[in-house]
C-alpha positions, 0 to 999 in steps of 0.5 A, spaced: 842 238 786 836 243 787 834 238 793 840 239 796 841 246 795 834 247 798 836 243 804 842 247 805 838 253 804 833 251 810 839 248 814 842 255 814 836 259 815 834 254 821 841 255 824 840 263 823 833 263 826 836 259 832 842 263 833 837 270 833 832 267 838 837 264 843 841 270 843 843 273 850 838 279 851 839 284 856 836 290 859 835 296 856 840 302 859 834 307 860 831 301 865 837 302 870 839 309 868 835 313 873 836 308 879 840 309 885 841 304 890 841 304 897 844 299 902 840 300 908 834 298 903 838 293 900 839 289 906 832 286 907 832 284 899 839 281 900 835 276 906 829 275 902 833 273 896 837 268 900 844 270 897 848 268 903 844 261 903 848 259 897 854 263 896 857 263 903 862 258 905 859 251 907 858 251 914 859 258 915 855 261 921 854 268 924 857 274 921 861 269 916 855 268 912 856 275 910 863 273 906 860 270 900 866 266 897 862 261 894 863 253 893 857 250 895 855 244 891 848 243 888 847 236 885 842 235 879 840 231 873 844 235 869 850 236 873 853 239 879 853 247 880 858 250 884 856 257 887 861 262 885 864 267 889 860 274 889 863 277 894 866 285 893 872 282 891 874 286 884 878 280 881 875 273 884 868 276 886 863 281 883 866 287 886 867 290 879 860 289 877 856 295 875 849 295 876 847 293 869 852 287 870 848 285 876 841 286 874 842 283 867 845 277 871 840 276 876 834 278 872 836 276 865 841 270 866 846 274 862 853 274 865 857 281 864 861 277 858 855 276 855 854 269 856 847 265 858 848 263 865 845 257 868 838 257 871 842 254 878 841 262 879 834 262 879 833 268 874 826 265 872 824 268 879 828 274 879 826 276 873 820 279 876 824 283 881 823 290 881 829 294 878 829 298 884 830 292 889 836 290 884 839 297 885 839 297 892 841 290 893 847 292 889 849 297 893 848 293 899 853 287 896 858 293 896 858 293 903 860 286 905 867 283 906 871 282 900 874 274 899 879 272 894 877 265 893 877 263 886 870 261 883 870 253 881 867 251 874 861 248 874 861 240 873 856 240 867 857 235 861 855 235 854 850 237 851 848 241 857 854 245 858 853 248 851 850 255 854 847 257 847 842 252 848 840 256 855 837 261 850 832 256 848 831 254 855 829 261 857 824 262 851 820 255 854 821 257 861 823 263 864 816 267 863 816 274 867 808 273 868 805 271 875 803 264 876 797 266 881 794 272 877 790 278 880 786 280 883 789 279 889 789 284 896 795 288 897 798 283 902 797 277 897 801 281 892 806 282 897 806 275 898 806 273 891 812 278 890 816 274 895 814 267 894 814 267 886 820 272 885 825 275 891 825 268 895 824 264 889 820 259 894 817 256 887 824 254 885 824 248 890 817 247 892 814 246 884 815 239 880 819 240 874 819 238 867 824 233 863 828 239 861 828 243 868 822 248 867 817 249 873 811 245 872 806 250 873 800 246 873 803 243 880 805 250 883 808 248 890 805 241 890 812 239 892 818 235 889 820 228 890 827 225 888 828 218 884 828 214 890 821 217 892 824 221 898 821 228 899 826 233 897 821 239 898 814 238 901 807 240 898 805 247 901 799 248 897 792 248 901 791 241 900 797 239 904 799 245 908 793 246 913 796 250 918 793 257 919 796 263 917 799 265 924 802 258 924 805 259 918 808 266 920 811 262 926 814 257 922 817 262 918 820 266 924 822 260 929 822 254 925 817 250 929 811 247 927 804 246 930 806 239 931 812 241 935 817 239 930 823 244 928 825 246 921 831 242 918 835 241 912 836 247 907 829 250 909 833 252 916 837 257 912 830 260 909 827 261 916 833 264 918 833 269 912 825 270 913 826 271 920 830 277 919 824 280 914 819 284 917 813 280 920 808 283 915 812 280 910 812 273 913 804 274 914 804 276 906 807 270 904 802 266 909 796 270 905 799 268 899 800 261 900 792 260 902 791 263 895 794 258 891 790 252 888 790 246 892 794 240 889 793 233 892 799 230 890 807 231 889 811 230 883 811 222 882 
């Protein structure tokens, strides 16, 4: 009986520890209290973070890309994630969200209802965003069109649909530290901010471990699918031998030095990058030259 009581006690203790350490953690109120968003400053943040690339309707072009009605489907080994409506609609979108609601969602992966969000929203990168940029983004999103399209539920099965488990995932993988450390020049620091945080290039170009976290030992080394086909290329200096000017040109026009043109989802990225100041594209190029070369993509 004593052994059984100890096992029960240890089980309760372990469950309590799990519940405590996996609780949704949000920003302190004083971190946002003094911030005032500016929509004009928020527009380049919007394009850098790629909101329209995921949250506009499939096939949207031109001004229609500013209608963030959601619905795009993103398949993964954990299930299919469906981009929600993040338009300014107060019922079906995020028009009723406060700045803390948005900041906690994109930098902490916590919904206004206090639930963990799936990392299909790349908060593992956005958690390094400057909170002033988040405030400016919040102000800009409020200026965009409203759309009443209801968000669809994600198609994620057991056990990955247990959101409390995401608290453990965050402890393992949602680091707020930079992968490429200092010292960096101011231009390289800006590039790091864009690649590792705002533009979240790392989320597509870095191989992942079995549980879906980024394999930082193969930073930006490319990703291949189960069939061996390339999903995102290796963009470390071991493979990406373009000059900085050639990288800037690619991020501006979509044309490679080999006279090829951008395709797939990267076409949306180039469209977003082309809206940023050329200094930002040059900063990305400078950062990519600082990344340690990794010869091979993920097997």
